[in-house]
C-alpha positions in Angstrom: 0.0 0.0 0.0 1.3 3.4 -0.9 2.1 5.7 1.9 0.8 9.3 2.0 4.2 10.4 3.4 6.8 11.8 1.1 9.6 10.1 3.1 11.0 6.6 2.9 9.7 4.5 5.8 11.9 3.9 8.8 14.6 6.5 8.1 15.4 9.4 10.4 16.2 12.2 8.0 18.1 15.2 9.4 16.6 18.3 7.7 14.0 16.1 6.1 14.4 16.0 2.3 16.6 19.2 2.3 13.8 21.2 0.8 13.7 24.0 3.4 14.7 27.4 2.0 18.0 28.9 3.2 17.8 30.9 6.4 19.8 34.0 5.5 20.8 36.7 8.0 18.3 39.2 6.5 15.4 36.7 6.7 12.4 38.4 8.5 12.2 35.4 10.9 15.8 35.6 12.1 15.7 35.7 15.9 12.3 33.9 16.3 12.3 31.4 19.2 9.8 28.8 20.3 9.4 30.1 23.8 6.5 28.4 25.7 3.5 26.2 25.6 0.2 27.1 27.3 -2.3 24.5 28.7 -5.6 25.0 30.6 -5.8 23.3 34.0 -8.8 22.7 36.2 -7.1 22.4 39.6 -3.9 24.5 39.9 -2.9 22.8 43.1 -2.8 19.4 41.5 -1.1 20.6 38.4 1.5 22.6 40.2 2.2 19.6 42.5 2.8 17.5 39.4 5.0 19.8 37.4 6.9 21.3 40.4 7.2 18.5 43.0 7.3 15.6 40.6 8.7 17.0 37.3 11.1 19.4 39.0 10.1 22.6 37.3 10.1 25.9 39.3 7.9 29.0 39.2 9.1 31.8 37.1 6.1 34.1 37.9 2.4 34.0 38.6 -0.3 36.6 38.0 -4.0 36.8 38.8 -5.4 38.7 35.8 -8.9 38.8 37.1 -10.7 36.3 34.9 -7.8 33.8 35.1 -4.5 33.1 36.8 -1.3 32.4 34.9 1.5 30.2 36.2 4.8 30.3 34.2 7.1 27.4 35.0 10.6 26.6 33.9 13.9 24.8 34.8 16.7 26.7 36.5 19.7 26.3 34.3 22.5 27.2 36.7 23.7 26.1 40.2 23.1 29.7 41.4 19.5 29.7 40.2 18.8 26.2 41.6 20.2 27.4 45.0 18.3 30.7 44.9 14.8 30.4 43.4 14.0 34.0 44.2 16.9 35.1 42.0 15.8 32.6 39.4 12.4 34.3 39.1 13.6 37.8 39.4 16.4 37.4 36.8 14.4 35.2 34.4 11.3 37.5 34.1 13.2 40.3 32.4 14.5 37.8 29.9 11.3 35.9 29.6 11.0 36.3 25.8 14.5 34.8 25.4 14.0 31.9 27.8 13.2 28.6 26.1 11.2 25.6 27.3 8.7 27.4 29.5 5.3 25.9 30.4 2.3 28.3 30.9 -0.6 26.9 33.0 -3.9 28.7 32.6 -6.5 28.4 35.3 -9.7 30.0 34.0 -11.6 31.0 37.2 -14.7 28.9 37.8 -13.6 25.9 35.6 -12.7 24.0 38.8 -16.4 23.8 39.5 -17.6 23.1 36.0 -18.5 19.6 34.9 -16.5 17.5 32.5 -12.8 17.3 31.8 -10.4 19.5 29.9 -9.8 18.4 26.3 -6.2 17.1 26.0 -6.3 17.0 22.2 -6.3 13.2 22.2 -10.0 12.5 22.2 -12.5 12.9 19.4 -13.9 15.3 18.3 -11.2 17.6 19.7 -8.1 15.9 18.2 -5.0 18.1 17.9 -2.5 18.6 20.7 -0.6 15.4 21.4 1.8 15.6 24.3 4.5 17.4 26.2 8.0 16.1 25.8 10.6 16.2 28.6 14.1 14.9 28.2 15.5 13.2 31.4 18.9 11.8 32.3 17.4 8.4 33.3 14.0 7.3 32.2 13.7 4.2 34.4 14.6 6.3 37.4 12.2 9.0 36.4 9.4 6.5 36.0 10.1 4.9 39.4 9.9 8.3 41.0 6.6 9.2 39.3 5.0 5.8 39.9 5.9 6.0 43.6 3.7 9.2 43.7 0.7 7.6 42.0 1.3 8.8 38.5 -0.4 6.7 35.8 1.9 5.2 33.2 0.4 5.1 29.7 3.4 3.4 28.0 6.2 1.6 29.9 9.7 1.2 28.7 10.2 -1.6 26.2 6.7 -1.4 24.7 6.9 -0.7 21.0 3.8 -1.9 19.2 1.3 0.3 17.3 -1.2 -0.1 20.1 1.4 1.4 22.5 1.3 4.7 20.6 -1.1 7.1 22.5 -3.2 7.9 19.5 -7.0 8.0 19.8 -9.4 5.1 19.7 -11.4 7.2 17.2 -8.6 7.1 14.7 -7.9 3.4 15.1 -11.5 2.5 14.7 -11.6 4.3 11.3 -8.4 2.6 10.0 -6.3 5.7 10.5 -2.6 5.3 11.4 -2.8 1.6 11.5 -0.1 -1.0 10.8 3.0 -2.0 12.7 5.8 0.4 13.6 9.0 0.1 11.5 11.8 -1.7 13.4 14.0 1.4 13.2 11.4 3.5 15.0 10.7 0.7 17.4 14.3 0.8 18.6 13.8 4.4 19.6 10.2 4.0 20.8 11.2 1.3 23.3 13.4 3.9 25.1 10.5 6.4 25.6 7.8 6.3 28.2 4.5 8.1 28.5 2.7 9.2 31.7 -0.5 11.2 32.4 -0.6 14.5 34.3 -3.6 15.4 36.6 -5.7 16.8 33.7 -5.0 13.8 31.5 -2.4 15.5 29.3 0.2 13.1 28.0 3.8 13.6 29.2 6.6 12.0 27.2 9.9 11.0 28.9 12.8 10.9 26.5 16.3 9.8 27.4 18.9 12.6 27.0 21.5 10.1 25.8 19.3 9.0 22.8 20.5 9.7 19.3 17.8 9.0 16.8 20.3 9.1 13.9 22.2 6.3 15.5 19.8 4.3 17.7 
C-alpha cells in the first residue's frame, strides 16, 4: 500500500528532504524562538504539584489577571538559580522572551467547579495537541519516581507496538494510522515512556542520551 508520506519508511532524516529554503541573515524570521506552551488546567494545586514537585520545574512568575490566573514554570539552568529560586524568578522574568522551554498553565476561574474534563487533544472530536516532551537523564529512574507518587503510566519502557502509541481510539476504529511500527522506530520508541498528568495531558519522557540518527 502506498504511503501518503513523502519520506522513505523507517529513516530518520536530518533536515527532512533538504527542501527548506536557506535561512539567510536578513530573513524576516531571524531571531524567532519557540518560547512556551500554554495549557488549561482545572485544579492548579494538583497541576503545580505534578510539574513542580514531581517533574522538578520551578515557578518563574504568577499573576491573577482577574478572569484567570497564569502560572509560568521553567527549569533553573545554573547552580546559582537552583540554590536561589527568588533570584531565578527575578532574573528570568526580564528575559522571559529569550528563555526557552517554558510551560504556561492557565486556570480559568470557575472551571474548577464546571462539569467535564479539559480536552487534552487526544479524544475525538477535539483531536489536535498530542503531548508534552521532557528529556530526562534516566527514564527508568524518572518512571520509578513518578509511579511512587501515584502517576499513571500510559506506555512503559520496552513497549513498542502500534497499540502502545497514544493515539486516539477514534482514529484506530476508522483505520487511520494503523499498521505495525517500523523496526528502526521501534528501537527508539522502546526507550521512551508516557505518563499522564492530573488533567490527562500526556507527558513523554525521552532519554537525554538517545541519538535518533544512531539508535
